[in-house]
C-alpha positions in Angstrom: 36.5 -45.1 -8.7 33.7 -43.2 -6.6 33.9 -41.0 -4.1 32.3 -42.6 -0.5 32.2 -39.2 1.3 29.5 -38.1 -1.0 27.0 -39.9 0.7 28.1 -38.8 4.1 27.7 -35.1 5.7 31.2 -34.2 7.1 31.6 -32.5 10.6 33.6 -31.3 13.1 32.3 -32.5 16.5 34.9 -31.2 19.5 37.8 -31.7 17.2 36.9 -34.7 15.6 35.7 -35.1 12.2 33.3 -37.1 11.9 30.7 -38.4 9.1 27.5 -38.4 9.3 25.4 -40.7 7.2 22.5 -39.0 5.6 20.2 -42.1 5.7 20.8 -42.0 10.1 20.2 -38.1 9.5 16.2 -37.6 10.8 16.2 -33.9 10.7 18.3 -30.8 11.4 17.1 -27.7 13.7 18.9 -24.8 13.2 20.2 -22.3 16.6 21.6 -19.4 15.2 25.4 -20.4 14.1 24.7 -23.4 15.3 22.4 -26.7 13.9 21.7 -29.6 15.5 21.7 -32.7 14.2 19.4 -35.5 15.0 20.1 -39.0 14.5 18.3 -42.4 14.7 20.5 -42.8 17.6 22.2 -39.2 18.3 22.3 -35.7 18.3 25.3 -33.0 17.2 25.3 -29.5 17.9 28.0 -28.2 14.6 29.2 -25.0 14.2 27.7 -24.5 10.4 24.6 -22.7 10.1 21.4 -24.6 8.9 21.4 -22.3 5.9 24.6 -24.4 4.3 23.9 -27.4 5.8 20.3 -27.0 3.3 22.4 -26.9 0.3 25.0 -30.0 1.0 21.9 -32.1 1.8 19.1 -30.4 -1.3 20.3 -33.8 -3.0 19.8 -35.5 -0.7 16.1 -35.1 -0.9 16.0 -32.6 2.8 13.4 -29.9 2.2 13.5 -27.2 4.8 9.8 -26.9 6.1 10.5 -23.8 8.4 13.1 -21.1 8.8 14.9 -23.2 12.4 14.1 -26.8 10.7 
């Protein structure tokens, strides 16, 4: 049985744990120690740096195109 969470980015926002589908993520923007994650319908601010998220998302086709994106 495969773990379904590998297709989701798990983030903690306002004390809640959310699963954001990699398919729905359009781009991410670094803001110091925070990152804004932009999906097709929403924007989330997470307490994870862009470098860490980049490592988690790389195998799903995400590329870093700028120091902050």
